[in-house]
Backbone as CSV, one residue per row, in Angstrom:
resi,resn,N_x,N_y,N_z,CA_x,CA_y,CA_z,C_x,C_y,C_z
1,UNK,52.151,-32.485,56.769,52.417,-33.151,55.723,51.908,-33.884,54.410
2,UNK,52.634,-33.706,53.035,51.525,-34.201,52.304,51.367,-35.579,52.180
3,UNK,49.737,-36.208,51.856,49.550,-37.789,52.062,48.378,-38.238,50.749
4,UNK,48.923,-39.219,50.529,48.628,-39.686,49.427,47.607,-41.060,49.850
5,UNK,46.719,-41.014,50.293,45.769,-42.457,50.608,45.728,-42.896,49.355
6,UNK,46.160,-44.430,48.923,46.335,-45.092,47.947,44.750,-45.963,47.626
7,UNK,44.135,-45.639,46.584,42.941,-46.433,46.460,43.114,-47.186,45.408
8,UNK,42.415,-48.134,45.407,41.509,-48.741,46.496,42.648,-49.369,47.911
9,UNK,42.069,-49.601,48.744,42.721,-49.671,50.551,41.654,-50.075,51.118
10,UNK,41.669,-51.425,51.830,40.876,-51.701,53.055,39.792,-53.076,52.664
11,UNK,38.986,-52.922,53.367,38.383,-54.083,53.258,37.346,-54.171,52.074
12,UNK,38.100,-55.623,51.646,37.452,-56.433,50.450,36.086,-56.811,50.858
13,UNK,35.191,-56.976,49.778,33.982,-57.901,49.944,33.785,-58.799,50.613
14,UNK,34.806,-60.056,50.471,34.751,-60.784,50.914,35.094,-60.556,52.367
15,UNK,35.829,-59.848,52.988,35.629,-59.424,54.006,34.850,-58.513,54.725
16,UNK,34.336,-57.851,54.533,33.029,-57.350,54.986,31.776,-58.379,55.132
17,UNK,31.942,-59.303,54.160,30.835,-60.357,54.501,31.208,-61.069,55.262
18,UNK,32.449,-61.669,55.659,32.535,-62.662,56.851,32.441,-62.122,58.201
19,UNK,32.790,-60.636,58.188,32.751,-59.766,59.608,31.461,-60.011,59.783
20,UNK,30.437,-59.330,58.960,28.573,-59.367,59.010,28.414,-60.793,59.509
21,UNK,28.690,-61.576,59.021,28.305,-63.221,59.297,28.488,-63.145,60.741
22,UNK,29.907,-62.824,60.828,30.402,-63.492,62.060,29.081,-62.147,63.450
23,UNK,29.075,-60.962,63.148,28.274,-59.851,64.073,26.914,-60.493,63.993
24,UNK,26.356,-60.780,62.716,24.877,-61.794,63.192,25.016,-62.479,63.517
25,UNK,25.606,-63.824,63.919,26.001,-64.915,64.745,25.917,-64.672,65.937
26,UNK,26.161,-63.827,66.511,26.475,-62.725,67.812,25.319,-62.415,68.655
27,UNK,24.571,-62.418,67.545,22.847,-62.030,68.247,22.221,-63.701,68.649
28,UNK,22.980,-64.711,68.395,22.396,-66.031,69.166,22.813,-66.396,70.181
29,UNK,21.997,-67.432,71.081,22.448,-67.733,72.170,23.549,-68.824,72.349
30,UNK,24.218,-69.154,71.729,24.958,-70.189,71.404,26.470,-70.059,71.473
31,UNK,27.169,-70.892,72.141,28.622,-70.943,72.045,29.018,-70.808,70.572
32,UNK,29.484,-70.103,70.592,30.046,-69.549,69.119,31.948,-69.392,68.749
33,UNK,32.015,-70.420,67.590,33.792,-70.366,67.718,33.514,-69.938,66.284
34,UNK,35.595,-69.191,66.240,35.307,-69.711,64.919,36.645,-70.269,64.376
35,UNK,36.785,-70.745,63.040,37.818,-72.067,63.095,38.878,-71.217,62.473
36,UNK,39.825,-71.234,62.956,40.684,-70.171,63.027,40.617,-68.680,62.807
37,UNK,41.454,-67.587,62.709,41.457,-66.221,62.382,40.061,-65.571,61.426
38,UNK,39.024,-65.349,61.794,38.472,-65.093,60.237,38.582,-64.157,59.242
39,UNK,39.457,-63.135,59.340,40.626,-62.671,58.397,41.479,-62.397,58.977
40,UNK,42.622,-62.542,58.603,44.355,-62.230,58.954,44.491,-60.974,59.527
41,UNK,43.599,-60.362,61.101,43.962,-59.604,61.630,43.403,-59.327,63.022
42,UNK,44.549,-59.161,63.864,44.431,-59.481,65.325,43.356,-58.230,65.594
43,UNK,43.240,-57.133,65.249,41.981,-56.708,66.227,40.545,-56.902,65.607
44,UNK,40.463,-57.609,64.713,38.966,-57.534,64.217,38.891,-59.290,64.835
45,UNK,40.057,-59.982,65.335,39.894,-61.005,65.806,39.461,-60.326,67.439
46,UNK,40.297,-59.375,68.264,39.637,-59.273,69.767,38.509,-58.077,69.788
47,UNK,38.427,-57.566,68.764,37.266,-57.083,68.582,35.706,-58.102,68.542
48,UNK,35.962,-59.177,68.194,35.156,-60.278,67.764,34.960,-60.958,69.415
49,UNK,35.732,-60.883,69.689,36.218,-61.877,71.143,35.183,-60.983,72.289
50,UNK,35.007,-59.758,72.257,34.187,-58.909,72.999,32.525,-58.858,72.491
51,UNK,32.597,-59.410,71.266,30.993,-60.012,71.177,30.751,-61.497,71.231
52,UNK,31.853,-62.054,72.088,31.509,-63.507,72.600,31.623,-64.597,71.337
53,UNK,32.481,-64.030,70.617,32.400,-65.143,69.555,34.261,-65.351,69.701
54,UNK,34.720,-66.470,70.102,35.827,-67.290,70.305,37.026,-67.679,69.119
55,UNK,37.805,-67.116,69.022,38.880,-67.603,67.476,39.055,-68.682,68.121
56,UNK,39.483,-69.820,67.641,40.227,-71.221,67.952,41.291,-71.354,67.106
57,UNK,42.651,-70.937,67.415,43.954,-70.982,66.395,44.894,-71.657,67.005
58,UNK,45.671,-72.700,66.074,46.769,-72.706,66.843,48.171,-73.126,65.408
59,UNK,49.144,-72.233,65.918,50.222,-72.385,64.789,50.539,-73.877,64.130
60,UNK,50.450,-73.654,63.210,50.692,-75.256,62.504,49.849,-76.277,62.705
61,UNK,48.436,-76.123,63.087,46.995,-76.645,63.348,46.646,-76.487,61.693
62,UNK,46.007,-77.698,61.191,44.958,-77.507,60.126,43.432,-77.022,60.846
63,UNK,42.805,-77.281,59.950,41.222,-77.020,60.207,40.391,-78.250,60.880
64,UNK,41.162,-79.197,60.371,40.757,-80.674,60.713,40.824,-80.791,62.251
65,UNK,42.338,-80.614,62.569,42.631,-80.504,64.033,41.970,-79.420,65.068
66,UNK,41.443,-78.343,64.381,41.256,-77.042,65.028,39.718,-77.534,65.797
67,UNK,39.190,-78.460,64.805,38.056,-78.847,65.128,37.506,-79.618,66.431
68,UNK,39.087,-80.356,66.505,38.841,-81.228,68.051,38.663,-80.244,69.267
69,UNK,38.918,-79.131,68.780,38.940,-78.137,70.167,37.172,-77.637,70.302
70,UNK,36.849,-77.743,69.549,35.060,-77.415,69.721,34.050,-78.632,69.694
71,UNK,33.554,-78.393,70.996,32.584,-79.474,71.163,30.930,-79.050,71.380
72,UNK,30.578,-78.128,70.951,29.121,-77.874,70.648,29.065,-76.012,70.000
73,UNK,27.956,-75.848,70.373,27.346,-74.767,69.679,27.264,-74.620,67.911
74,UNK,28.048,-73.024,68.181,28.342,-72.693,66.600,29.386,-73.117,65.996
75,UNK,30.010,-72.843,64.512,31.422,-72.789,64.354,31.422,-72.289,63.246
76,UNK,31.870,-71.202,62.699,32.053,-70.410,61.715,32.936,-70.331,60.784
77,UNK,33.179,-71.015,59.645,34.275,-70.976,58.598,34.825,-70.005,58.123
78,UNK,35.857,-69.320,58.223,36.244,-68.536,57.963,36.669,-68.191,56.491
79,UNK,36.669,-66.819,56.243,36.908,-66.223,55.100,37.410,-66.858,53.883
80,UNK,38.725,-67.764,54.387,39.692,-68.770,53.588,39.181,-69.828,52.975
81,UNK,37.546,-70.105,53.170,37.343,-71.238,52.986,38.042,-72.778,54.045
82,UNK,37.053,-73.981,53.636,38.180,-75.039,54.136,37.140,-76.111,53.126
83,UNK,37.942,-77.390,53.899,38.004,-78.467,53.153,36.430,-79.063,53.039
84,UNK,35.853,-80.030,52.392,34.855,-80.680,52.862,34.805,-81.628,53.882
85,UNK,35.966,-82.019,54.027,36.311,-82.837,55.235,36.063,-82.142,56.452
86,UNK,36.214,-80.821,56.539,35.904,-79.700,58.029,34.508,-79.740,57.805
87,UNK,33.659,-79.661,56.662,32.314,-79.540,57.241,32.073,-80.896,57.520
88,UNK,32.146,-81.764,57.098,31.620,-83.299,57.204,31.822,-83.532,58.829
89,UNK,33.108,-83.279,59.409,33.385,-83.483,60.181,32.816,-83.020,61.380
90,UNK,32.436,-81.116,61.342,31.725,-80.407,62.321,30.107,-80.794,62.192
91,UNK,29.984,-81.479,61.058,28.316,-82.067,60.869,28.014,-83.117,61.796
92,UNK,29.508,-83.904,61.875,29.389,-85.167,62.219,29.421,-85.178,63.825
93,UNK,30.038,-83.967,64.531,30.068,-83.820,65.962,29.005,-82.710,66.574
94,UNK,27.936,-82.757,65.500,26.473,-81.915,65.942,26.495,-80.042,66.049
95,UNK,28.013,-79.893,65.233,28.177,-78.237,65.538,27.027,-77.718,64.503
96,UNK,26.677,-76.311,64.484,26.114,-75.705,63.414,27.002,-74.914,62.580
97,UNK,26.866,-75.165,61.150,28.063,-74.995,60.944,27.620,-73.682,59.991
98,UNK,28.242,-72.173,60.141,28.329,-71.132,59.025,29.036,-71.078,58.260
99,UNK,29.210,-71.148,56.754,29.985,-70.376,56.237,30.514,-69.400,55.794
100,UNK,31.457,-68.523,56.223,32.051,-67.348,55.908,32.949,-66.924,55.181
101,UNK,33.034,-68.260,54.053,33.579,-68.366,52.756,33.763,-67.348,52.078
102,UNK,34.918,-66.540,51.427,34.938,-65.580,50.497,34.362,-66.019,49.348
103,UNK,33.616,-65.545,48.526,32.885,-66.390,47.422,33.913,-66.707,46.397
104,UNK,34.631,-65.593,46.678,35.809,-65.868,45.488,36.732,-67.449,45.770
105,UNK,37.248,-67.417,46.887,37.453,-68.876,47.554,37.083,-70.106,46.569
106,UNK,35.280,-69.846,47.225,34.436,-70.867,46.808,34.352,-71.275,44.848
107,UNK,34.302,-69.819,44.252,35.026,-70.296,43.014,35.987,-70.754,42.688
108,UNK,37.516,-70.925,42.953,38.274,-71.423,43.013,38.118,-72.788,43.119
109,UNK,37.596,-73.202,44.658,37.226,-74.995,45.161,36.268,-75.251,43.782
110,UNK,35.423,-74.455,43.383,34.289,-75.538,42.062,35.100,-75.462,40.486
111,UNK,36.164,-74.678,40.491,37.194,-74.559,39.383,37.601,-76.020,39.581
112,UNK,38.729,-76.223,40.811,39.186,-77.318,40.266,38.652,-78.174,40.475
113,UNK,37.451,-78.598,40.902,36.641,-79.558,40.646,36.119,-80.155,39.614
114,UNK,36.028,-79.157,38.709,35.685,-79.358,37.816,36.533,-79.567,36.745
115,UNK,37.856,-79.050,36.692,39.069,-79.800,35.865,38.832,-81.094,36.568
116,UNK,39.221,-81.634,37.339,39.799,-82.909,38.357,38.605,-83.987,37.534
117,UNK,37.865,-83.595,37.561,36.528,-84.084,36.583,36.923,-84.640,35.140
118,UNK,37.566,-83.371,34.671,37.733,-83.746,33.326,39.123,-84.235,33.099
119,UNK,39.929,-85.002,33.849,41.479,-85.751,33.537,42.441,-85.091,33.985
120,UNK,41.976,-83.263,34.580,43.237,-83.078,34.617,43.765,-82.958,35.947
121,UNK,45.077,-82.553,36.146,45.702,-82.113,37.592,45.894,-80.989,37.588
122,UNK,46.271,-80.737,39.162,46.154,-79.151,39.530,47.280,-78.477,40.019
123,UNK,48.042,-77.852,39.600,48.927,-76.971,39.918,48.796,-75.702,40.635
124,UNK,48.552,-75.771,42.123,48.198,-74.925,42.806,49.142,-73.701,43.398
125,UNK,49.312,-72.250,43.103,50.238,-71.663,43.628,49.747,-71.059,44.636
126,UNK,50.354,-71.148,45.771,49.925,-70.629,46.952,51.417,-70.726,47.909
127,UNK,50.488,-70.148,49.696,51.719,-70.366,50.622,51.866,-71.267,51.355
128,UNK,52.548,-72.133,51.265,52.503,-72.916,52.446,52.034,-73.233,53.965
129,UNK,51.162,-73.963,54.019,50.502,-73.567,55.365,49.731,-72.068,55.596
130,UNK,49.229,-71.658,54.641,47.947,-70.669,54.395,46.953,-71.649,54.305
131,UNK,45.402,-71.232,55.592,44.837,-72.100,55.359,43.750,-71.754,53.805
132,UNK,43.886,-70.906,52.798,43.452,-70.712,51.737,44.245,-71.656,50.938
133,UNK,45.114,-72.021,51.368,45.777,-72.958,50.369,45.478,-74.655,50.784
134,UNK,45.326,-74.490,52.372,45.231,-76.043,52.863,43.779,-76.545,52.219
135,UNK,42.982,-75.504,52.135,41.344,-75.538,51.597,41.314,-76.385,50.423
136,UNK,42.135,-75.912,49.562,42.182,-76.132,47.982,42.816,-77.350,48.147
137,UNK,43.935,-77.926,48.660,44.670,-78.703,48.247,44.172,-80.115,49.093
138,UNK,43.286,-79.720,49.971,42.484,-80.798,50.524,41.975,-81.616,49.951
139,UNK,40.918,-81.130,48.283,39.921,-81.473,47.599,40.556,-82.530,46.996
140,UNK,42.039,-82.970,47.175,42.321,-83.782,46.261,43.697,-83.966,46.460
141,UNK,44.571,-84.495,47.559,45.569,-84.473,48.190,46.661,-84.924,46.974
142,UNK,46.088,-85.983,46.038,47.241,-86.625,45.298,47.464,-86.087,43.958
143,UNK,45.803,-85.223,43.565,46.350,-84.748,42.316,46.443,-82.625,42.273
144,UNK,46.586,-82.240,43.348,46.575,-81.203,43.342,47.903,-80.867,44.020
145,UNK,48.710,-80.003,43.278,50.177,-79.777,44.163,50.515,-78.516,44.206
146,UNK,50.796,-78.289,45.329,50.822,-76.853,46.378,52.686,-76.440,45.297
147,UNK,52.345,-74.868,44.771,53.614,-74.743,44.202,53.830,-73.356,44.665
148,UNK,55.222,-73.302,45.529,54.928,-72.040,45.896,56.667,-71.343,45.058
149,UNK,57.061,-72.068,44.779,58.519,-71.801,43.525,58.622,-72.494,42.556
150,UNK,59.146,-72.206,41.780,60.072,-72.786,40.411,60.612,-74.388,40.455
151,UNK,61.218,-74.443,41.554,61.912,-75.510,41.936,60.256,-77.066,42.100
152,UNK,59.338,-76.066,42.654,58.012,-77.095,42.819,57.096,-77.805,41.564
153,UNK,57.651,-76.703,40.818,57.314,-77.274,39.420,58.338,-78.158,38.329
154,UNK,59.085,-78.230,38.887,60.433,-78.932,38.527,59.823,-80.677,38.680
155,UNK,59.322,-80.822,39.918,59.090,-82.070,40.587,58.224,-82.557,39.770
156,UNK,57.044,-82.089,39.483,55.853,-82.800,38.954,55.895,-83.260,37.400
157,UNK,55.115,-84.320,36.946,55.202,-84.986,36.003,55.293,-84.748,34.535
158,UNK,56.139,-84.052,33.607,55.905,-82.840,32.699,55.069,-83.554,31.771
159,UNK,54.473,-85.033,31.610,53.620,-84.981,30.661,52.299,-85.412,30.872
160,UNK,51.831,-84.880,32.284,50.299,-85.030,32.388,49.559,-83.756,31.568
161,UNK,48.277,-83.379,32.093,47.779,-82.769,31.602,47.711,-81.833,33.021
162,UNK,47.946,-79.954,32.565,47.962,-79.701,34.395,46.746,-78.304,33.657
163,UNK,46.363,-77.823,34.736,45.689,-76.309,35.075,46.175,-75.967,36.121
164,UNK,46.892,-74.447,35.550,47.331,-73.627,36.918,46.101,-72.698,38.010
165,UNK,45.894,-72.734,38.883,45.326,-71.724,38.987,45.869,-71.390,40.574
166,UNK,44.935,-70.577,41.619,46.001,-69.931,42.627,45.488,-69.417,43.519
167,UNK,46.034,-69.435,44.806,45.663,-68.730,46.050,44.726,-67.586,46.039
168,UNK,44.293,-67.051,46.184,43.334,-65.456,45.728,44.031,-64.532,46.034
169,UNK,45.057,-64.217,47.032,45.719,-63.196,47.833,47.005,-63.161,47.487
170,UNK,47.761,-64.208,46.183,48.796,-63.963,45.884,49.164,-62.453,45.203
171,UNK,50.250,-62.188,44.712,51.045,-61.317,44.437,50.622,-61.855,42.479
172,UNK,49.919,-60.571,41.968,50.045,-61.201,40.766,50.988,-61.137,39.812
173,UNK,51.945,-60.484,40.424,53.838,-60.613,39.370,54.054,-61.601,39.878
174,UNK,54.066,-62.583,40.937,54.644,-63.726,41.008,53.848,-64.775,40.343
175,UNK,52.400,-64.680,40.334,52.045,-65.751,39.805,52.190,-65.726,38.279
176,UNK,52.251,-64.775,37.672,52.620,-64.724,36.016,53.967,-65.182,36.096
177,UNK,54.969,-64.949,36.904,56.500,-65.419,36.928,56.428,-67.032,36.797
178,UNK,55.443,-67.536,37.827,55.293,-69.108,37.822,54.536,-69.276,36.818
179,UNK,53.277,-68.527,36.136,52.728,-69.700,34.855,53.581,-69.335,33.857
180,UNK,54.378,-68.430,34.084,55.293,-68.437,32.402,56.231,-69.507,32.468
181,UNK,56.753,-69.749,33.377,57.593,-71.007,33.796,57.352,-72.044,33.766
182,UNK,56.104,-72.133,33.948,55.374,-73.456,33.955,55.203,-73.978,32.386
183,UNK,54.696,-73.231,31.526,54.582,-73.189,29.894,55.961,-73.318,29.332
184,UNK,56.932,-73.166,30.008,57.943,-73.398,29.085,58.521,-74.926,29.053
185,UNK,58.298,-74.993,30.323,58.880,-76.158,30.939,58.169,-77.858,31.248
186,UNK,56.320,-77.433,30.955,55.779,-78.543,30.910,54.846,-78.637,29.352
187,UNK,54.576,-79.475,29.143,53.851,-80.468,27.499,52.185,-79.649,27.827
188,UNK,51.683,-79.962,28.753,50.600,-79.652,28.500,50.068,-78.795,29.606
189,UNK,49.800,-77.253,29.537,49.330,-76.775,30.595,48.309,-75.755,30.257
190,UNK,47.306,-75.128,31.226,46.382,-74.531,30.861,46.443,-73.723,32.385
191,UNK,46.119,-71.808,31.588,46.233,-70.795,32.918,44.760,-70.452,33.616
192,UNK,44.298,-70.512,34.630,42.815,-70.476,35.275,43.355,-69.180,36.021
193,UNK,44.007,-67.950,36.451,44.289,-67.333,37.592,43.433,-66.855,37.956
194,UNK,43.665,-66.792,39.441,42.151,-66.480,40.189,42.662,-65.622,41.059
195,UNK,43.827,-64.947,41.286,43.796,-63.604,42.064,42.634,-62.810,41.722
196,UNK,41.934,-62.268,43.221,40.787,-61.593,42.966,41.180,-60.412,42.697
197,UNK,39.782,-59.710,42.439,40.061,-58.483,41.973,40.621,-57.205,42.949
198,UNK,39.961,-57.558,43.928,40.553,-56.788,45.313,41.728,-56.501,45.154
199,UNK,42.656,-57.611,45.417,44.028,-58.017,45.612,45.169,-57.407,44.411
200,UNK,44.251,-57.595,42.946,44.831,-57.160,41.549,44.848,-55.625,41.725
201,UNK,43.652,-55.326,42.071,43.731,-53.840,41.956,44.494,-52.909,42.926
202,UNK,45.041,-53.334,44.402,44.976,-52.953,45.327,46.886,-53.227,45.036
203,UNK,47.671,-54.119,44.453,48.649,-54.388,43.936,49.068,-53.681,42.637
204,UNK,48.062,-53.594,41.569,48.091,-52.721,40.685,48.724,-51.208,41.126
205,UNK,47.567,-50.579,42.371,47.980,-49.401,42.690,49.055,-48.885,43.331
206,UNK,49.735,-49.718,43.826,51.184,-49.656,45.036,52.152,-49.352,43.841
207,UNK,51.731,-50.638,42.998,53.026,-50.174,41.856,52.804,-49.498,41.156
208,UNK,52.193,-48.543,40.678,52.230,-46.858,40.164,52.073,-46.184,41.456
209,UNK,52.310,-46.183,42.242,52.292,-44.590,43.263,52.790,-43.646,42.945
210,UNK,52.946,-42.307,42.729,53.354,-41.565,42.397,54.675,-41.015,43.180
211,UNK,55.821,-41.313,41.783,57.083,-41.602,41.836,57.831,-40.102,43.408
212,UNK,57.092,-39.346,43.459,57.549,-38.180,44.083,57.117,-38.730,45.947
213,UNK,56.794,-39.502,46.169,56.691,-40.159,47.140,57.709,-40.168,48.257
214,UNK,57.958,-40.362,49.188,59.025,-40.488,49.781,59.287,-41.297,51.055
215,UNK,58.223,-42.035,51.672,57.913,-42.969,52.242,56.175,-43.714,51.974
216,UNK,56.217,-44.747,52.244,54.773,-45.921,52.298,54.605,-46.382,52.942
217,UNK,53.515,-46.489,54.080,53.100,-47.266,54.713,52.109,-47.952,54.174
218,UNK,52.290,-49.145,54.786,51.249,-50.310,54.480,50.518,-50.768,55.503
219,UNK,49.466,-50.666,55.827,48.448,-51.411,57.269,48.166,-52.144,57.174
220,UNK,48.372,-53.329,58.020,47.856,-54.870,58.105,48.697,-55.533,59.208
221,UNK,48.185,-56.502,59.303,48.254,-57.758,60.245,49.463,-58.946,59.262
222,UNK,50.942,-58.972,60.396,51.557,-59.713,59.913,51.034,-60.834,58.931
223,UNK,50.368,-60.864,59.949,49.847,-63.004,59.042,49.314,-62.327,57.981
224,UNK,48.751,-61.542,57.292,47.879,-61.546,56.727,48.770,-61.454,55.320
225,UNK,48.483,-62.330,54.161,49.587,-62.874,52.937,49.059,-61.190,52.205
226,UNK,48.009,-60.912,51.890,47.920,-59.912,51.114,48.529,-58.451,51.113
227,UNK,48.687,-58.506,52.617,49.483,-57.180,52.946,50.575,-57.095,52.883
228,UNK,51.212,-58.763,53.101,52.550,-58.916,53.106,53.011,-58.541,51.207
229,UNK,52.032,-58.518,50.687,52.484,-58.983,49.110,52.705,-57.074,48.803
230,UNK,51.440,-56.483,49.429,51.483,-55.044,48.834,52.716,-54.364,49.468
231,UNK,53.441,-54.638,50.790,54.629,-54.231,50.789,55.789,-55.118,50.333
232,UNK,55.990,-55.677,49.779,56.883,-56.504,49.358,56.540,-56.222,47.928
233,UNK,55.624,-55.104,47.247,55.848,-55.186,45.727,55.759,-53.575,46.024
234,UNK,55.705,-52.717,47.060,56.109,-51.437,47.042,57.699,-51.134,47.367
235,UNK,58.402,-52.761,47.968,59.624,-52.651,48.488,60.569,-52.881,46.889
236,UNK,59.965,-53.844,45.770,60.515,-54.256,44.666,60.379,-53.060,43.803
237,UNK,59.109,-52.195,43.576,59.266,-51.541,42.274,59.626,-50.232,42.424
238,UNK,60.184,-49.579,43.716,60.209,-48.599,43.885,61.439,-48.374,45.136
239,UNK,62.241,-47.107,44.994,63.031,-46.711,45.732,62.349,-46.375,47.206
240,UNK,61.321,-46.223,47.348,60.733,-45.617,48.377,61.007,-46.487,50.072
241,UNK,61.002,-45.598,51.309,61.047,-45.906,52.065,60.110,-46.773,52.422
242,UNK,59.612,-48.143,53.064,58.391,-48.953,52.698,58.520,-49.518,54.465
243,UNK,57.317,-49.285,55.551,56.925,-49.923,56.666,56.046,-50.338,56.387
244,UNK,55.695,-51.551,56.948,54.580,-52.404,57.307,54.407,-52.026,58.625
245,UNK,52.898,-51.908,59.141,52.306,-51.279,60.482,51.350,-52.443,60.638
246,UNK,51.045,-52.181,62.043,49.256,-52.497,62.214,48.329,-51.788,62.446
247,UNK,49.426,-50.550,63.374,48.297,-49.433,63.548,49.058,-48.203,63.760
248,UNK,48.550,-47.079,64.235,48.942,-46.133,64.808,49.917,-46.494,65.587
249,UNK,50.367,-47.313,66.614,50.767,-47.468,67.947,52.129,-47.961,67.015
250,UNK,52.052,-48.278,65.936,53.688,-49.131,65.600,54.455,-47.883,64.598
251,UNK,53.323,-46.693,64.714,54.551,-45.761,63.509,54.927,-44.671,64.544
252,UNK,56.542,-44.808,63.932,57.528,-44.488,64.536,58.054,-43.111,64.181
253,UNK,57.632,-41.752,64.948,57.685,-40.552,64.361,59.207,-39.525,63.836
254,UNK,59.760,-40.999,64.222,61.549,-40.490,63.525,61.552,-40.984,62.189
255,UNK,60.589,-41.952,61.662,60.761,-42.697,60.595,60.510,-40.874,59.760
256,UNK,59.504,-40.427,59.976,59.154,-38.660,59.409,59.469,-37.560,59.727
257,UNK,61.240,-37.634,60.083,61.777,-36.667,60.097,62.369,-36.467,58.513
258,UNK,62.477,-35.778,57.799,63.012,-35.083,56.667,62.065,-35.937,55.894
259,UNK,61.133,-36.216,55.706,60.016,-36.549,54.855,58.851,-35.627,54.732
260,UNK,58.412,-35.576,53.040,57.384,-34.598,52.912,56.160,-34.942,52.250
261,UNK,56.176,-36.108,51.939,54.986,-36.902,51.234,55.098,-38.612,51.737
262,UNK,53.859,-38.382,52.194,53.882,-40.104,52.450,52.507,-40.901,51.556
263,UNK,52.544,-42.520,51.100,51.485,-42.591,51.103,50.901,-44.058,51.818
264,UNK,49.963,-44.172,51.884,49.107,-44.829,52.661,48.316,-45.808,52.196
265,UNK,48.474,-47.112,52.370,47.552,-48.289,51.867,47.544,-49.437,52.782
266,UNK,46.500,-50.207,52.644,46.245,-51.310,53.623,45.620,-52.515,52.983
267,UNK,46.018,-53.757,53.759,45.628,-54.848,52.881,44.037,-54.859,52.965
268,UNK,43.594,-55.949,52.234,41.885,-56.350,52.276,41.063,-56.563,53.863
269,UNK,42.055,-56.723,54.568,41.099,-57.344,55.652,41.761,-56.607,56.875
270,UNK,42.586,-54.993,56.550,43.009,-53.999,57.739,41.527,-53.481,57.668
271,UNK,41.339,-53.667,59.207,39.853,-51.885,59.251,40.290,-51.200,58.680
272,UNK,39.155,-50.295,57.680,38.935,-49.250,57.544,39.528,-47.883,58.508
273,UNK,39.180,-48.165,59.716,39.401,-47.138,61.179,40.701,-47.042,61.013
274,UNK,41.243,-47.948,61.289,43.004,-47.887,61.933,43.791,-47.076,60.370
275,UNK,43.119,-47.461,59.126,44.221,-46.678,57.905,43.815,-45.750,58.078
276,UNK,42.745,-44.898,58.244,42.086,-43.773,58.515,42.800,-42.942,59.242
277,UNK,43.471,-43.291,60.410,43.457,-42.937,61.680,44.840,-42.515,61.322
278,UNK,45.519,-43.191,60.504,46.979,-43.173,60.080,47.212,-42.083,58.972
279,UNK,46.250,-42.100,58.529,46.184,-41.174,57.094,45.876,-39.591,57.824
280,UNK,45.006,-39.123,58.861,44.937,-37.976,59.602,45.556,-38.035,60.426
281,UNK,46.744,-38.402,61.001,47.807,-38.141,61.941,48.537,-37.807,60.772
282,UNK,49.117,-38.691,60.086,50.480,-37.844,59.298,49.862,-36.176,58.501
283,UNK,48.571,-36.802,58.136,48.236,-34.811,57.251,48.401,-33.810,58.133
284,UNK,48.130,-34.088,59.845,48.541,-32.981,60.735,50.155,-32.777,61.184
285,UNK,50.717,-33.581,60.408,52.028,-33.773,61.268,53.203,-32.841,60.782
286,UNK,53.661,-32.483,61.624,54.693,-31.027,61.251,55.738,-31.568,62.147
287,UNK,56.657,-31.905,61.380,57.984,-32.147,62.176,58.772,-30.989,62.887
288,UNK,58.703,-30.379,62.456,58.744,-28.687,63.131,57.822,-28.238,64.767
289,UNK,57.029,-28.968,64.919,55.821,-28.550,65.914,55.564,-30.027,66.447
290,UNK,55.943,-29.991,68.052,56.007,-31.000,68.807,54.563,-31.320,69.028
291,UNK,53.525,-30.340,68.776,52.250,-30.823,69.662,51.606,-31.456,68.241
292,UNK,51.838,-32.088,66.851,51.211,-32.984,66.171,52.132,-34.119,66.141
293,UNK,53.084,-34.517,67.149,53.762,-35.287,68.165,52.686,-36.807,68.378
294,UNK,52.130,-36.124,69.592,51.239,-37.001,70.264,50.490,-37.737,69.389
295,UNK,50.393,-39.340,69.778,49.364,-40.262,68.631,47.829,-40.451,69.164
296,UNK,47.138,-40.555,68.287,45.389,-40.470,69.526,45.327,-42.303,69.870
297,UNK,44.601,-41.916,70.810,44.118,-43.772,71.264,43.175,-44.356,69.904
298,UNK,43.582,-45.754,70.067,42.465,-46.283,69.085,41.375,-47.143,70.069
299,UNK,40.178,-46.745,69.185,38.727,-46.554,69.947,38.277,-48.015,69.486
300,UNK,38.198,-49.286,70.624,38.467,-50.463,69.738,36.640,-50.267,69.651
301,UNK,35.921,-50.028,69.965,34.341,-49.849,69.074,34.595,-49.683,67.963
302,UNK,35.271,-49.348,67.166,35.019,-48.699,65.853,35.485,-50.015,64.617
303,UNK,36.715,-50.811,65.190,37.235,-51.645,64.836,36.621,-52.266,63.354
304,UNK,35.198,-53.101,63.833,34.442,-53.417,62.914,33.539,-53.534,62.012
305,UNK,33.537,-51.253,62.259,32.677,-50.627,61.240,33.282,-50.915,59.853
306,UNK,32.626,-50.940,58.832,33.017,-51.590,57.400,33.259,-50.316,56.621
307,UNK,32.806,-48.975,56.997,33.044,-47.680,56.714,34.398,-47.196,56.897
């Protein structure tokens, strides 16, 4: 099968940084906990668990609530960042805080703080319940408004001064549409789009896939917002058959029947090893040769490799 490995794909610099920080911490002889999934990929979470790094997570729980489950040792702040309240509470509990926040997320927090000081309120485009949005909103819950759809913009006071910024993993196309709508209905609004470069160029690459492709695979964890957005953009921009899968284990060979040209991309928190394994499998696959059907096993010790 002909295969297009969409470039770029795989780990962004923020994910690489977070994983390396966690791996380095594993050499210390203290209990180590991560406050939520360090990045949204279960394979990475499982690999870190084998290094003795325990992930504290719970559906619907905030980072502050998750902290109640950690009593000693080190706590790692995930790549999604956290509020100052989280840092303060962790230190009050006597925990050693290790900050693996993505530098782009920190940059957005700094922007928000600076704009609040100058009298602006913030319209933050993000996903409700996402830890990155949670951390940003908690900077000032009264003056930062979560925007998930146009109706949320309709609810704010149209006469106040606003800065619009956003969760770094949002679809740049969704952000653009919401910003344009805000400019139409609000009297004073300025735009400070914060979609990270890694997210932006991956989304643009998906939008511009070779039209000769007849099936697309987006590799990533269903918890990953940036992976979900890649799949959504692929589906909305083309007539391709699109499948979002976590690994080679979820690839159904029935999907490949009658297909000759596949494209593969992945979210910024997807291990490169998992994506490459799928690419290599598709390259050798021949619908008419049953010997090409068996799928390889996943070697867990390769999950945390950055290459």
